[in-house]
N, C-alpha and C positions, 0 to 999 in steps of 0.2 A: 448544786454547789458551784459558785463562781469564785474566782479569785478577787474580782472587783465588781461592785455594783455601783453604777452612777445613777443618781436620782435627779431627773430633770433633763430635758432635751433642748435647752436653749444654747446660747453660744458657749457658755462655760461647760455644759454637759457634753456637747459635741467634741470639744477639744480634749476633755478629760477621758472620754471613752475611746477616742481615736488613739490617744497617747498610750494608754494601758494595753489596748488590743494590738497596736503596732509593735509593742515591746513583747508580744507573745503571751500576754496574760488573758485568760478567759474572762470576758467582760460582758455584763448585762447593762444595757441602758434602759431605764424604766421612765416612761413619760406619760403624763395624763392624756395626751392627744398626739398621736404620731404625726398628724397633719400640721402640728405647730412646731415641729423640730426646726431649729435654726430660724425661727420666726423673728421678724423685726416689727414688734408691735408699736414702736414709736418711729423715730427718725429713719427715713429710707436711705441711710448713708453708712459707709464704713470709713473710718479714719477721721482726719481733722487735726487740729492743733494738738500736739503731743500724742494723741490717739493713733495718728497715722504712723508714727514711729513705733508704737507698740505693735501694730500689725506687722511691720517689718521685722520686729524682734521675734514675734510668734513664728514667722516664716523661717527666720534664721535658726530657730531652735527645732524646726521640723514640724510645726503646727500647720493647721489647714486654713485659717481665716484668710490669709493673704491670697493664696491660690484661688480660693473660692470667690473672693471679691473680684479678682481679675477676670474670672469667667462670667461674672454676673453684672458688670457695671453698665450704666447708662451714660456716665460722664466722669471724667477724671481731671483733677486739678492739683497742682502743687501750690500750697498756701504759703504766704509770707515770702514770696520770691524777692521782694524788694528789701527784705531784712537779712540778717546773717544766717548762716547754715544751722545754727543751734535751734532755731525756731521754725525752720521749714519742714513741712509735713504734707503727705498726700491725703486727699479726700476724694472718695468716689461716691457718686450717686449710684446706689445698688438697686437692682430690680428685685422687688419684694416677692415675685413669683419664682424667678430663676435662682436666686441665692439659696433659699431653703431646698428647692428641688435638687440642685447640684450637691448640696451637703448631704441630703438623705441618700442620694446615689452613692456618694463616697462612703457613708456609714454602712450601707447595705452590702457594699462590695469588699468590706474590710474583714479579713479572717479574724477569728477569735472573738467576734462581736455579735451579740444578739440584741434585738430590740423588743421590748414588751410594752404594751399600752395598759397602764394600770395606775391607780392612785396609791401612794405609800402613806400609811397611817402611823407607823411606828418603826422603831429599830429593834433588832435583837441585841441586847447588851447584857453581858455577863462579866461581873467583877470589873466594871468600867472599861471593858473591851467590846467593841462592836463585832457582832457575829453574823449580821445580815439584816434583812428588812421584813416588815410585816405589811401585807397589802390590805386594801379596804375590806375585803371579804374574809380576812383572817389567814390568807395563804402566806406561808413563811418561805423565804428564799435565803439560803445561807451564803455567806461570802467571807473572805479574809479581810477585805477592806471595803468601806462604803464612802462614796464621795457625794455630798449633798450639793446640788446646784439648782435650787428650787425657784430662783428668780423672785418674782413679785407674787407668788401664789400662796404663800403662807398666810392664812386668814385674810385674804385679799378682799378689800372693799372698794367698789367703784363709787366715787363722789361726784355728784352733779347738783349744784344748788343746795337745796335742803334735803336731798335724797341720798341715802346710803344703801348700796346693794351689795350683798356678799357674792362676788364673782370675780373671775380672772379677767385679763385684758380683752379677751374676745367674747366675754359672756360665759366662759367655761366655769365649771365647778372648781373652786379653789381647794387647797389643802387645809381642812378645818381643824385637824387634830395634831399634826406633826410638831408644830411649834410648842404646843402644850406638853408633849412628850419630851421635847428637848429641854424645856424648862424643868421638868421633873428630874431629868438626868443631871441638872446643875448648870445649864446654860442661862446666861442673862439675856433676856429677850427685849429688844427695842422695837419701837414702831417708827416706820419711815413713810414718806410720801413722795410720789413723783406724778407727772402728768403728761398729757399728750394733746396736741391741737386738733382742730377740725380737719376733715378731708372734704375737698371741694370738687365738684364736677368741672373738669377742665373746659368743657364746652360752654360753661356759663360765665367764664372769665373774659374780660376785655383786656387782652394782653398789650394793646396799644398804649395803655396807661402805665405800663410796667417797664422796667429796664432789664433787657435780656442779659443773662450771664452764661457765656459759652464755656465749654471745656477747653483745656490747653491744646495748643497746636503742635505739641510734641508728645510722643507716646511715653506713658509711664506704666510701671507695674509695681504692685506691692511685693510680689514674690521675686526672689532672687533667681528663679528659673527664667525670668524675663520673657515668658511666652505672651504674645500679644493676642488677645481674643476680641478686640473691638476695632471698629473702623473709625479713624480719627474724624472723618467727615460726617459721620452719622451719629455723633453724640447728641443727646437730648438736652436742650438748654433748660436752665432754671431762670427765674425772674425775681427781680428785687423790687420791693415796694416799701413804703414807710407808713407807720400809724399816723393818723390825722388828729387835729384838736378834738374833733367830734368823737373819735374813738376813745380818747382819754376822758372826755366828759361822760360818756355812757358808762365807762368802767367806774369812775369816781361816784357817780350817782347811784350805782347798784352794788357797791362793794359789800353791803350788808347781805346781799343775796348769794355772794360767792361762798362755797363750802368753807373756805379758809378764813373768811372775814365776817362770819356771823351766820351763814346759812346752816352750819352744823356746829353745835357747841361741844361735841364729844370727840373732836379730832385730837389725837395725840401725836400723830406722825409729823416729823419734821421734813419740810420740802428741801429740794436741792438748791443750795446757795448760788451755784454757778450755772444753773439752767432754770431760772425762776419762771413762774407763771407770769402772764402779762399783767395780772393784778399786782403781783409783787414788784414788777418793774415800775409800774405807775406810782406805787406808794414809796418804794425805796429810792427811786430816781425822779422825784417830783420836779426837779429843775430841768429835766430833759424834755424838749418839745416834741421829739418823735423817736421811735424805735424802729430799727430795720427789721424787715421780715422777708423771708425767701419763699417763693412758691416753687415747690420741688415735686417733680414727677415721681410716682411710686413704682410704676411698671409700664412696660410696653403693652401689657395684656389687658389693662383697664385704664380708665381715665381719671382716677383719683389724684388730686393735687394736695400735697401736705403743706400747711402754712407754718414753716419753721419759725419759732420764736413767739407763737401765739397760743401756747397752752393755757388752759383756764379751767376752773370748776364752776363757772357761772351757769345759771339755769339756761335751758335751751332757747327760750324766747329772747333772753339778753344776748346770747351768743349770735343769734340772727342779726340783731342790731349792730353788734360789734363788727361782725364780718362785713355787713353791707356798708359800713362806714369807711372801708378800705378802698383805695384807688384800684379800679378794674374789677372790684368784687361787689359793685353796687347791686347787681342782680344775680349774685352767686348762689348756686344751689348747694346746700350742705348735705353731703352724703353720709357723714358720720360726725356726730357732735364730739367736742372735746370733753375730757373728763380728768379727774385726779384719781390716783389709786393709792390706797393706804395698805401697808403690809407689814408682816413681822420679819425681823432680821435678828442675827445674834451679835453680841458684842465681840468684835474681832480681836480684842485684847486677850480673848480666851483661846487664841490660836498660836501655834508655833510658827516660826518663819517658813516652815515647810508646808503650811496650811493644814497640818494635822491638828486636831483640837487637843487642848490640854486636859479637857474634861473627860473625853472618851477616847481611848487608844484605837488607832487604825481607822478613825473617822476623820474625813477631810471635808472642808467646805470651800466653795468657790462661787464668785459672782455676787449677785445682789443680796443673797443671804448674809454676806459679809459686810454689807452696807455700802457697796459701790453702786454707781450708775454707769450705764454705757455698755454697748456690746463688746467693745475692745477691752475694757477693764475686766469684764466677765470672762472673755475668751482666754486672756493671758493667765488669769487665776486658774481656770479649768485646766489649761495645759500644764501649769506648774503642779497642781494637785495631782493630776494624772501621772506626771513624771515621778513625783515623790512617793506616791502610793506604790508605783511599780518598783522603784528603787528599794523601798522598805521590804517588799515581798522578796526582793533579791538579796536582802541582807546588806545593802549598801547605804552609805551616807546620803542624806538628801542633797538636792541641788538648791543652794541658796544664792541667789544673784545679789551682788552688792549694789549700793546706791550709785557707785561710779561705773557700773557695768551695764545697767539697763534701767529704763523707765519701769519695767516690771519689778525690779528690785526696789525702786523708790516706792511704788504703789504698795507692795506687800509690807515693806518695813513701816511705812506710814500707818497702815491698817493695824498691824499687830503691836506696834510700839505706842502709837498715839491714840488709836481708836478713832471713832467718828462721831459727829453730832448730827450732821445732815448727810444725805447721799454723796459719797466721795466721787469726785471727778478729777481725772488727771489733768494737770496744767504744766506747762514748761517751767513755771515759776516754782513748782514743788521740787524741782531737781537742782541741787546745788552745783552739779557738774554737767549742766545740759550741753555745754560745748563738746563734751566727750560722748554724749548720748545722741548722736545725730542720725537723721534719716539715712544718710549715705553709707554709714559704717556699721550698721546693725549686724551684718554678716561677719565683719572683722571682729566684732565684740563677742558674738554669741555662737557662731556656727561650730566652733570646736566643742562647746558644751553639747550642742544638738547631736553631734557625732558620737561623743563619749557616752551619752545616755541611750544611744541606739535609735534615734528618730531621724537622723540624716543618713540616707543610704550611702554606700561607698562611692558610687559613681558621682553623686552630687558633691561629696566631700573632696574627691580628687579634683573635680572642676574648680572648687573653691581654693584648694591649695595651689593650683596652677595660676589662678587669678592673683593670689597673694604674692606668688613668686614673680609674676609679670609686673606687679606694682613696684616691687623692690628693684627689679631690673631697670624699669623706666626711671625711677627716682635716681638710681646710680648713674644712669646715662645722662640725665639732666645736670647732675653735679659735675660730670666729667666734660661736658660739652660747653665750650665757650663761644660767645660771639664777640666780635671786635668791631671798632668804629670804622668800618669800610664805608665807602660812599653809598653802596646799595643798601647796606644795613641802616645807615642814618636816614636815607630816603624813606625806607619802610617804616621806621620808628616815627618819623615826622608825619606820615600819613595816618598813623593809628588814631590820635596822636599820643606820644609819650616822650619823656625826656630823652634827649640824645645821649649817646655813650661818650664818656671821656676816656675810659679804659675798657679792657675786656671784662666781660661778666658771664658767669655761668647761667645756663638756661634755668637752673634751679632758683637762683637769686632773681633772675629776670621775671619769673612767674610770680614773685612776691609783690610785684607792683600791682596796685589795686585795679588798674585799667587793663592789665594783660590777662588774656584768656589762654586756654590750651590751644585754641586755633592759631593764635599768634606763634606759639611754640612750634607748631607743625610747619610753619613757614621756613624754619631753620633746620628742621630735622625730620626725616621720614620715619614715622612711627605707626605701627599697626596696633591699634588699641580699640577700646569701646567707650561710649559715652559714660558708662558707669565707672570705669577705671579712671578716665580723665577727671570726672567729678571728685573722686576720692583723693587723687593725687593733688588736684588743685586746692581743695579745702585743707588738706594736710600741710601743704607748703605755705599757703597764704596765712593760715592761722597757727603756724608752727609755734610761735612764742606763747600765744594764749593757751594753746593745748598743753604745752610743757608746764606752764604755770598751774593749770587745772589739775594735771596729773600729779604734780608735786603736792598740791593741797589734798587731793584724794588719797594719796599715800599715807598722810597723817590719820585720816579717818580709817583706812584699812588697817593701820597699825593698832588702833584702838579696838577695831572689830576682831582683830586676831588675839586680843587679850581676853581669854575665855573666863566666864564666871561659872564655877561648878554648880551642878544641879542641886547639890545638897547644902548650899550655903545657908547659913542661919543669920538673917539680917538683924534679928533681935540681939545677937551677940556683938554687933558693931556699936561701940560706944559713940554717943553724940550724933548718931545718924538722925536727921530730921524726921519727925513722925510722918509727914506727908510722903517723903521719899520712901520711907520704910513700907508704908501702905501700898504705894504704887509698885515698888520693886517686888513685893510679895505677890501682887496680882498678875503682873506682866511676866515675871520670871525671865528677865533678859539673859541671853546666852553669852553676851560679851559686854565689855566696858563701853564700847562704842554704842551699842543699842541702849544700854542703861542711860548714857548721857543724852540720848534723844527722847527720853521719856519726859513728858510735861510734868513739872513739879520736882524733878531730880536736878539738883544744882551741881556745879563743878566742885563745891566743897564736899558734897555727899560722895561724889566720885572719888575724891582724894581719900576719904575715910575708908571706902570700900577697897581701894588699891592697897592702902597700908595694911588693912586687915588681912587681905589675901596673901600679902607678902610675909607678914610677921606672925599672925595669930591663927589663921585658918588651918585646920587639920581635917583631912578627908574623913567623912563620917560624923563630923560635928553636927 
């Protein structure tokens, strides 16, 4: 008997199991293959646009992905540095051997956590409450909560050309029965598809025909612990190339052989809109003469190179032609062919915002089973499912992050309120308040929550409080310190160059000038600080007006989210409520007016009717 059973050892499963175990709850992690724990079957990277901010949020809450990525990286970059702080994010090339190895080590050394290699075929469910799991040979293991993080393994099919093979990403046995059981319990099952590119032998590539892409020349970390594990001079480069007219010609001539474009007629899975196959790119963006591809190293321990942006489900002989049409890859040796994978997922609209299912009590789901794509999206869901399962065991309210508090809040709200059609990927454009959800301030937004739920230890929390206090002290000092138009000051400003002073100005207002950096501030005042604190103060001051405006807008949304909708509301009793709205509201069961307003098909007029009903006609128990 365990308090929590986590099914699946991918990025969601690792975070979920660590969260519940670290909170002192006896936890069992069940995985089909122990060697695939924290595996990266696709892209050898952690982070990226929006996703890098999620990794920082995971770390701020006390999760593991950021720390593990810092220990396992080959190269680190800050993306979008030429743009504003709202879209800047870290991206690391991770070592595919080291990353899972370090994560397994962390799991095995965590108290209250056991790991078992087995296939889960069914759940133990009594009166719509989960009581445990049933393994392949009929063994039953009881628990108070179950968290499903099955990734792409539910009825997984590998698709290449006109062939369909029932197996997981590495040829393992998939879970053939669990999704049928979930359907029997009342879950709506959907079919999704994703893909992965070829792996190429590094020694068969002519890198002289490629453009080298180096890591940054300044140190970065995902984790707020700020421990550096890599040598800035020993980062492994990536390489940039582009598709050629010949590449496009080969694809167009053989579209009928692609699994998705005629090779297989029985495909039901919908592919990812924002990470399409190369066939999709050629068809959807026919006006584009070329598409960029990155040659990315997978590990220091072997020579496989990943062709980022070149996923396909073409037959192997066509893949050979496609790869050999690329610059530098004319004689490339393909070590592993690209494929698409089709798998079962559940309709995320059947989840509460805590990630507990509405269909079966004490059952939580996280990751690709909820219709998302990406390691980071999976990990943050696993962390939240683990936190909320533990809080429920403790008789406490769930932790629900708002859309103005975290990208994690945006992701979960999108999933449970809007649902998905294709595999969901986080984008900065999905967040209305992205200026508030920056890379630099993830700890200021979320570390208090991490401490409150018991995942941020006292020592780290005290360090965080000292940092917050130091930021406040420095901001006050900048407001109190004035510079005046002396000859030496004017000379310094002229050399920057920036506008000369007519009167005195505080350093706080001086830093608002676009061309002024914190280094210029330190010319006038001796400050002991860190690059991290300097960045947070600089962004907060330079974007003060925009941030205040975003906060004001966010408060309106928070106000609507605070207007709760009772569980026992009877939408049929609300006169003149549109039939589509009624149908959607019954299915999603929003917990607040704010969430109801975000449901597709529910209009402001419907919201007005609900609010009038709650104020004048609703009586508890109706």
